[in-house]
Wavefront OBJ file of the C-alpha trace (Angstrom):
o trace
v -0.221 0.103 -0.426
v 2.966 2.347 0.521
v 4.266 1.981 -1.989
v 1.508 2.179 -4.381
v 0.565 5.651 -2.531
v 4.242 6.795 -2.978
v 3.838 6.505 -6.805
v 0.655 8.457 -6.733
v 2.413 10.598 -4.991
v 5.639 10.686 -7.647
v 2.960 10.550 -10.351
v 1.787 13.702 -8.200
v 4.377 15.409 -8.290
v 5.566 15.328 -11.821
v 2.437 16.943 -13.028
v 2.630 19.815 -11.027
v 6.081 20.263 -12.102
v 4.104 20.200 -15.732
v 1.807 22.093 -15.487
v 3.434 24.552 -13.666
v 6.630 24.807 -16.238
v 4.375 25.233 -18.410
v 2.761 28.267 -16.250
v 6.052 29.493 -16.530
v 6.739 28.747 -20.334
v 2.825 31.289 -20.674
v 4.733 33.462 -18.235
v 7.096 34.365 -20.827
v 5.778 34.077 -24.241
v 4.671 38.043 -25.759
v 2.067 40.524 -24.504
v -0.213 39.242 -27.499
v -0.359 35.928 -27.214
v -1.058 35.496 -23.519
v -4.049 37.146 -24.338
v -4.435 34.808 -26.994
v -4.581 32.303 -24.474
v -6.736 33.901 -21.815
v -9.492 33.113 -24.374
v -8.036 29.947 -26.321
v -7.526 27.760 -23.980
v -11.490 27.302 -23.029
v -12.489 28.544 -26.647
v -9.959 25.944 -28.748
v -8.464 24.145 -25.499
v -7.319 21.419 -27.777
v -5.203 23.675 -29.963
v -3.535 24.916 -27.192
v -2.858 21.844 -25.536
v -1.488 20.606 -29.189
v 0.663 23.596 -29.463
v 1.841 23.381 -25.119
v 3.647 20.270 -26.652
v 4.822 21.550 -29.786
v 8.317 22.896 -30.141
v 7.264 26.198 -31.124
v 6.179 26.436 -27.190
v 9.678 25.703 -26.141
v 11.118 27.921 -28.350
v 8.251 31.037 -26.385
v 6.784 31.073 -29.946
v 2.181 32.079 -29.559
v -0.370 32.115 -31.324
v 0.719 35.723 -32.088
v 4.125 35.088 -33.647
v 2.183 32.583 -36.065
v -1.037 34.724 -37.117
v -0.299 38.395 -36.756
v -0.904 40.064 -39.847
v -0.569 43.845 -41.359
v -3.294 46.255 -41.609
v -4.260 46.069 -45.386
v -2.473 42.729 -46.471
v -6.214 40.571 -48.336
v -7.027 38.675 -45.363
v -5.777 40.822 -41.912
v -9.234 41.018 -39.654
v -8.694 42.548 -36.423
v -9.656 40.735 -33.691
v -9.761 42.108 -30.278
v -7.951 44.363 -31.055
v -5.304 42.490 -32.642
v -4.784 42.431 -36.201
v -4.213 38.906 -37.556
v -4.526 36.118 -40.607
v -6.725 33.019 -39.963
v -4.151 31.464 -42.607
v -0.383 31.029 -41.569
v 1.741 30.745 -44.907
v 4.744 29.640 -46.025
v 5.894 33.544 -45.962
v 5.613 33.656 -42.478
v 6.694 30.449 -42.098
v 9.938 31.871 -43.906
v 10.299 34.682 -40.972
v 12.483 31.640 -38.874
v 11.640 28.947 -40.988
v 13.498 30.123 -44.509
v 15.775 27.315 -45.552
v 13.367 25.194 -45.584
v 10.381 27.624 -47.150
v 12.413 28.261 -49.735
v 13.228 24.726 -50.330
v 9.918 23.828 -50.231
v 8.490 26.969 -52.484
v 11.075 24.907 -55.371
v 9.371 21.798 -55.331
v 7.216 20.072 -57.506
v 4.306 20.258 -54.011
v 3.747 23.596 -53.821
v 3.105 24.150 -57.074
v 0.448 21.334 -56.764
v -2.620 22.937 -57.521
v -1.048 24.259 -60.730
v -2.705 21.088 -61.578
v -6.129 22.704 -61.929
v -7.593 22.780 -65.206
v -5.484 19.239 -66.987
v -7.679 16.459 -67.980
v -8.237 15.464 -64.249
v -9.609 18.408 -63.370
v -12.275 17.992 -66.078
v -13.084 15.226 -64.539
v -14.388 16.817 -61.669
v -15.631 19.753 -62.876
v -17.610 18.638 -65.284
v -18.322 14.569 -65.657
v -18.261 14.527 -62.284
v -19.712 17.576 -61.171
v -21.623 20.447 -61.799
v -21.756 23.823 -61.283
v -24.300 23.513 -58.480
v -21.577 24.246 -55.178
v -22.477 28.093 -54.942
v -20.513 30.549 -52.395
v -19.432 34.324 -52.101
v -16.453 33.942 -53.693
v -17.845 31.336 -56.371
v -21.470 33.513 -57.840
v -21.666 31.205 -60.594
v -20.939 27.724 -58.700
v -18.576 25.601 -59.031
v -18.057 21.680 -58.900
v -18.322 19.992 -54.349
v -16.378 16.822 -56.610
v -13.391 19.630 -57.216
v -13.847 21.359 -53.679
v -13.747 17.847 -51.174
v -11.867 16.012 -53.698
v -8.728 17.570 -55.824
v -8.085 20.562 -54.555
v -8.152 18.937 -50.803
v -4.825 17.490 -52.016
v -3.879 19.578 -54.469
v -4.961 23.126 -53.230
v -7.099 25.525 -53.206
v -6.612 29.636 -54.411
v -7.950 31.196 -50.961
v -10.823 33.574 -52.074
v -11.129 36.361 -49.034
v -14.905 37.203 -48.696
v -14.761 39.691 -46.173
v -13.441 40.568 -42.596
v -11.692 37.267 -41.430
v -14.143 35.915 -43.471
v -13.038 32.962 -45.941
v -14.868 31.341 -48.922
v -16.214 27.698 -48.008
v -15.506 27.047 -51.064
v -12.116 26.855 -50.907
v -11.681 26.922 -47.334
v -11.098 24.761 -45.079
v -8.252 23.793 -46.756
v -5.217 21.993 -46.517
v -3.508 21.050 -50.234
v 0.069 21.202 -50.134
v -0.100 23.473 -53.429
v -2.478 25.860 -51.477
v -2.914 29.627 -53.374
v -2.773 31.817 -50.067
v -4.662 35.071 -50.204
v -1.237 36.650 -49.703
v 0.191 35.109 -53.464
v 2.484 31.712 -52.250
v 1.790 29.130 -52.828
v 1.927 26.037 -50.835
v 0.790 25.004 -47.049
v 3.622 23.648 -44.037
v 0.343 22.325 -42.323
v -0.074 19.320 -45.115
v 2.843 17.645 -43.833
v 3.685 19.363 -40.293
v -0.313 19.519 -38.578
v -1.073 22.320 -36.730
v -0.922 23.042 -33.433
v 1.299 20.492 -32.426
v 3.586 20.128 -35.991
v 5.550 16.909 -35.098
v 7.862 16.142 -36.845
v 7.070 12.885 -35.591
v 4.160 12.063 -37.715
v 6.071 14.393 -40.028
v 8.536 11.152 -40.527
v 5.544 8.294 -40.181
v 4.453 7.055 -44.442
v 1.431 7.100 -43.576
v 1.214 11.247 -43.386
v 1.841 10.870 -46.796
v -0.783 8.422 -47.181
v -3.375 12.039 -47.323
v -2.599 12.434 -51.241
v -0.039 9.302 -52.475
v -2.454 6.880 -52.639
v -5.169 5.451 -54.597
v -5.904 3.986 -57.505
v -3.785 6.664 -59.691
v -0.624 7.058 -57.323
v -0.959 4.096 -55.020
v 2.947 5.233 -52.684
v 1.448 4.157 -49.569
v -0.628 1.071 -49.986
v 3.066 -0.334 -52.010
v 5.558 1.387 -49.628
v 2.913 -1.054 -46.783
v 3.422 -3.985 -48.760
v 6.815 -3.641 -49.385
v 10.048 -4.950 -47.546
v 10.769 -1.355 -46.203
v 7.268 -0.634 -45.002
v 7.164 -4.223 -43.225
v 10.337 -3.521 -41.214
v 8.853 -0.164 -40.371
v 5.494 -1.813 -39.102
v 7.336 -4.087 -37.423
v 10.022 -1.608 -35.514
v 8.366 1.162 -35.330
v 8.548 1.569 -31.095
v 12.987 2.244 -32.874
v 12.408 4.008 -34.910
v 13.735 7.277 -32.963
v 10.825 8.839 -34.536
v 10.932 11.719 -32.644
v 14.609 12.727 -32.246
v 15.178 15.888 -33.612
v 18.130 14.758 -35.148
v 17.633 11.397 -37.703
v 20.104 10.909 -39.311
v 20.058 7.043 -40.652
v 22.057 4.561 -39.140
v 22.916 7.333 -36.754
v 19.774 7.778 -35.409
v 18.009 4.749 -36.792
v 18.701 1.686 -38.377
v 15.764 -0.620 -38.661
v 13.568 1.354 -41.272
v 12.921 4.212 -44.283
v 9.837 5.673 -44.523
v 9.014 7.831 -47.049
v 10.959 11.040 -45.479
v 14.221 8.725 -44.754
v 14.476 8.277 -49.130
v 12.918 11.544 -50.091
v 14.165 14.110 -47.479
v 15.280 13.448 -44.558
v 19.323 13.143 -43.460
v 21.862 10.660 -44.040
v 25.692 11.428 -43.025
v 26.534 12.769 -45.748
v 23.203 14.424 -46.828
v 21.486 17.600 -45.706
v 17.772 17.367 -44.500
v 15.649 19.065 -47.950
v 12.034 19.884 -48.338
v 12.446 19.546 -52.039
v 11.283 16.134 -52.355
v 11.961 15.975 -56.163
v 15.882 16.211 -55.123
v 15.866 12.294 -55.186
v 13.953 11.171 -57.779
v 14.944 9.947 -61.341
v 11.743 9.609 -63.067
v 9.115 11.931 -63.186
v 5.925 8.848 -63.985
v 3.294 11.296 -63.656
v 3.138 11.410 -67.479
v 2.150 9.130 -70.572
v 5.359 8.826 -71.106
v 7.790 9.308 -67.869
v 10.439 11.565 -68.047
v 13.620 12.751 -66.632
v 12.636 14.995 -63.429
v 14.611 18.507 -64.960
v 12.388 18.435 -68.115
v 8.939 18.395 -66.027
v 10.723 21.219 -63.777
v 11.124 23.363 -67.224
v 7.831 23.448 -67.157
v 7.205 24.987 -64.946
v 10.153 27.247 -64.506
v 11.654 25.445 -61.564
v 15.341 26.285 -60.314
v 15.588 22.235 -60.046
v 15.760 22.791 -63.773
v 19.388 22.334 -64.323
v 20.184 19.220 -61.572
v 19.550 16.705 -63.784
v 18.014 12.958 -63.112
v 21.832 11.522 -62.949
v 23.000 13.888 -59.627
v 19.257 12.952 -58.802
v 19.938 9.278 -58.406
v 23.177 9.752 -56.943
v 21.399 11.600 -53.685
v 19.059 8.767 -53.648
v 21.734 6.190 -53.799
v 23.483 7.853 -51.100
v 20.559 7.328 -48.934
v 20.729 3.470 -50.251
v 23.738 2.718 -49.936
v 22.990 3.224 -45.903
v 21.565 0.082 -45.528
v 22.426 -1.580 -49.084
v 25.617 -2.810 -50.581
v 25.914 -0.787 -54.457
v 25.281 -4.035 -55.747
v 22.052 -4.042 -55.080
v 21.451 -0.685 -55.302
v 22.474 -0.564 -58.902
v 21.091 -4.094 -59.601
v 17.563 -2.591 -58.166
v 17.710 0.921 -60.804
v 18.405 -1.690 -63.553
v 15.359 -3.289 -62.751
v 13.609 -0.051 -62.782
v 14.663 1.071 -65.945
v 14.186 -1.717 -67.253
v 10.102 -1.182 -66.489
v 9.729 2.218 -67.361
v 11.502 1.012 -70.843
v 8.819 -2.174 -70.911
v 5.858 -0.007 -70.264
v 7.471 2.788 -72.685
v 7.696 0.427 -75.467
v 5.131 -1.720 -75.410
v 1.977 0.135 -74.122
v 2.436 4.046 -74.019
v 4.347 4.761 -77.459
v 2.030 2.712 -79.496
v -1.153 3.368 -77.283
v -0.502 7.354 -77.710
v 0.470 6.784 -81.722
v -3.038 5.246 -82.145
v -4.973 7.847 -79.680
v -3.465 10.661 -81.951
v -4.436 8.822 -85.836
v -8.264 8.045 -83.117
v -9.066 11.597 -82.384
v -10.141 13.328 -85.314
v -12.786 10.318 -85.453
v -14.256 10.444 -82.026
v -16.584 13.671 -81.010
v -14.749 16.436 -79.917
v -16.023 16.575 -76.657
v -12.914 14.857 -74.283
v -14.590 11.598 -71.947
v -17.660 11.781 -74.428
v -15.911 8.511 -76.204
v -15.523 5.119 -73.782
v -12.412 4.613 -75.941
v -11.567 8.192 -73.495
v -11.668 5.992 -70.670
v -10.342 3.544 -71.152
v -6.711 5.022 -72.588
v -7.074 7.095 -69.352
v -6.845 5.043 -67.259
v -4.462 1.969 -69.195
v -1.890 5.351 -68.434
v -2.907 7.437 -65.960
v -4.036 4.796 -63.202
v -2.980 1.499 -64.062
v 0.783 2.314 -65.759
v 1.892 4.898 -63.414
v 0.792 1.782 -60.593
v 3.292 -0.079 -62.513
v 5.628 2.643 -62.755
v 5.652 3.308 -59.301
v 5.191 -0.142 -57.936
v 8.786 -0.928 -59.902
v 10.069 2.368 -58.611
v 9.372 1.675 -54.732
v 10.332 -2.708 -54.989
v 5.557 -3.580 -55.047
v 5.943 -6.695 -56.358
v 2.240 -6.139 -56.585
v 1.578 -2.804 -57.594
v 3.342 -3.732 -60.861
v 2.132 -6.632 -61.612
v -0.954 -7.575 -60.913
v -2.338 -4.028 -59.818
v 0.498 -2.619 -63.118
v 1.645 -4.469 -65.944
v -1.004 -6.842 -65.448
v -3.884 -4.480 -65.557
v -1.900 -2.235 -68.507
v -1.873 -5.887 -70.140
v -5.775 -7.020 -70.239
v -6.919 -3.754 -71.386
v -4.675 -3.134 -73.506
v -5.663 -6.238 -75.568
v -9.692 -6.775 -74.665
v -10.240 -2.823 -74.439
v -8.264 -0.455 -76.408
v -7.015 -2.525 -79.512
v -10.724 -3.911 -80.535
v -12.262 -0.284 -79.322
v -9.942 0.917 -82.264
v -11.061 -1.986 -84.165
v -14.212 -0.649 -84.070
v -13.574 2.511 -84.790
v -11.505 1.826 -87.381
v -13.767 -0.212 -89.626
v -16.970 2.008 -89.026
v -15.603 4.670 -90.376
v -13.762 2.558 -93.283
v -17.798 2.803 -94.154
v -17.768 6.550 -94.318
v -19.425 8.498 -96.582
v -17.043 11.308 -95.486
v -13.990 10.592 -97.817
v -11.677 11.909 -95.171
v -13.162 9.711 -92.326
v -12.238 7.000 -94.759
v -9.302 8.273 -95.067
v -8.330 8.317 -91.564
v -9.968 4.632 -90.915
v -6.361 3.669 -92.791
v -4.467 5.302 -91.487
v -5.571 4.281 -88.564
v -6.448 0.848 -89.283
v -2.381 0.896 -90.690
v -1.245 1.811 -87.823
v -3.246 -1.049 -86.034
v -1.703 -3.586 -87.805
v 1.665 -2.836 -88.183
v 1.163 -2.191 -83.739
v 0.027 -5.523 -83.678
v 2.719 -7.542 -86.432
v 5.099 -6.125 -84.319
v 7.500 -8.150 -82.008
v 5.648 -7.084 -79.181
v 2.442 -7.855 -79.922
v 2.290 -10.286 -82.653
v 1.227 -13.235 -80.220
v -2.245 -11.333 -79.774
v -2.363 -12.676 -84.249
v -1.170 -15.652 -83.084
v 1.944 -15.084 -85.392
v 4.891 -15.591 -82.710
v 7.780 -16.528 -83.366
v 7.713 -20.247 -83.685
v 11.578 -20.127 -81.944
v 10.425 -17.709 -79.654
v 6.584 -20.710 -79.335
v 9.598 -23.494 -78.726
v 11.898 -21.395 -76.344
v 8.559 -20.880 -74.038
v 7.402 -24.409 -74.374
v 10.733 -26.177 -73.405
v 11.179 -23.834 -70.311
v 7.809 -24.277 -69.515
v 8.385 -28.645 -69.386
v 11.823 -28.657 -67.388
v 9.806 -26.341 -64.934
v 6.811 -28.707 -64.879
v 9.788 -31.309 -64.362
v 11.644 -29.981 -61.724
v 8.420 -29.444 -59.716
v 6.809 -32.262 -59.841
v 9.936 -34.338 -59.950
v 10.598 -31.894 -56.026
v 6.599 -32.624 -55.323
v 8.117 -36.832 -55.828
v 10.846 -36.319 -53.758
v 8.948 -34.211 -50.675
v 6.500 -37.000 -50.585
l 1 2 3 4 5 6 7 8 9 10 11 12 13 14 15 16 17 18 19 20 21 22 23 24 25 26 27 28 29 30 31 32 33 34 35 36 37 38 39 40 41 42 43 44 45 46 47 48 49 50 51 52 53 54 55 56 57 58 59 60 61 62 63 64 65 66 67 68 69 70 71 72 73 74 75 76 77 78 79 80 81 82 83 84 85 86 87 88 89 90 91 92 93 94 95 96 97 98 99 100 101 102 103 104 105 106 107 108 109 110 111 112 113 114 115 116 117 118 119 120 121 122 123 124 125 126 127 128 129 130 131 132 133 134 135 136 137 138 139 140 141 142 143 144 145 146 147 148 149 150 151 152 153 154 155 156 157 158 159 160 161 162 163 164 165 166 167 168 169 170 171 172 173 174 175 176 177 178 179 180 181 182 183 184 185 186 187 188 189 190 191 192 193 194 195 196 197 198 199 200 201 202 203 204 205 206 207 208 209 210 211 212 213 214 215 216 217 218 219 220 221 222 223 224 225 226 227 228 229 230 231 232 233 234 235 236 237 238 239 240 241 242 243 244 245 246 247 248 249 250 251 252 253 254 255 256 257 258 259 260 261 262 263 264 265 266 267 268 269 270 271 272 273 274 275 276 277 278 279 280 281 282 283 284 285 286 287 288 289 290 291 292 293 294 295 296 297 298 299 300 301 302 303 304 305 306 307 308 309 310 311 312 313 314 315 316 317 318 319 320 321 322 323 324 325 326 327 328 329 330 331 332 333 334 335 336 337 338 339 340 341 342 343 344 345 346 347 348 349 350 351 352 353 354 355 356 357 358 359 360 361 362 363 364 365 366 367 368 369 370 371 372 373 374 375 376 377 378 379 380 381 382 383 384 385 386 387 388 389 390 391 392 393 394 395 396 397 398 399 400 401 402 403 404 405 406 407 408 409 410 411 412 413 414 415 416 417 418 419 420 421 422 423 424 425 426 427 428 429 430 431 432 433 434 435 436 437 438 439 440 441 442 443 444 445 446 447 448 449 450 451 452 453 454 455 456 457 458 459 460 461 462 463 464 465 466 467 468 469 470 471 472 473 474 475 476 477 478 479 480 481 482 483 484 485
């Protein structure tokens, strides 16, 4: 009983010390932040508790230091005699974190809202949506599918509609490419959730899963099936995720997370908030491109950093756990998958769709084949490429190349053949000529080495090799089975 009481006394002392330390720290805050807390500790107590466990609290950075604004700024408003803004933008964070913000602003993350207006967004605006979401910022309406879907990851253009009021069509929003009222791009809170801003949370792979998941870019799911993800979940308690200095091989060695590979420090490489500096392929488009190419299109300074340098940056991470032969072998495998997808499906598919377009209804996604082709490259082709990039075999094959091949041969090719046949009988000479060009390209593709199996024209020597290999496998398997029996 005495021991039990002693433990309670000890716990009580620790609690009192913690409370006293918090009270002391509060007294060291600015007068404005102390005034904020007088109301917010009762109005929004969870936010206050989260902030009290943050590094900001330890450094005496309070509410006012982050939310302060100048009179005349677009989103500034008077709040009990103090001029503040609801949104804390990267420009605000740069007052203390200038290097990190500069790195982030030079990355694809900060430019994520620029996808708006692409095919993806047309789907959510027109095909899936309508103009039923009416708000002060959108008096003519916008699509609820866009507001609740696309913009929540890519970022909205936040519209100010009055004193301290933000348009509900654009706020709340933590999309990583958000366009803020002060003109800055990006949202630090996309990864560093308010108001604790926990580095431990930011280093967890689930943190990236808000956006990097689903049918077209399932990085979170791929990581979960990979040996990296398996090792992480088996050894999470050994990851030292909350440590301020987090260098692979020094502070942890059990597994890598997304942050480990794409952002965090190695013994010879510093932390970077530019997530593109270790990526050697951009797998977003129909054809994968080198990252400097896509950076140039966005006008990013990284356009001058070639893919070989970026690959060396990533290898620098890999070599902390793997041998040079292992790492080099991985990249040979990855590049070969990109080459396979390009040569067998993407390049001929793009050429065929180009020839089919004049024969289709001109409305994007107004034809069944538009969806077939879009999913081939945007969903299935990406899954295959991303799966290979992160060593996820099931996503590379069954969710990737298998789905690409199945739909290429069972949907895409038959739809093209039907389109050509219909227009070969047209009374419009121009359509007949276009159909002839499409049919000629179809014949060329299907009679090529990659596809002639589909016409039952596989080279006899190749067919014989495959039959021999199959027979040898069956004999070996049966022999092992008999031995086991």
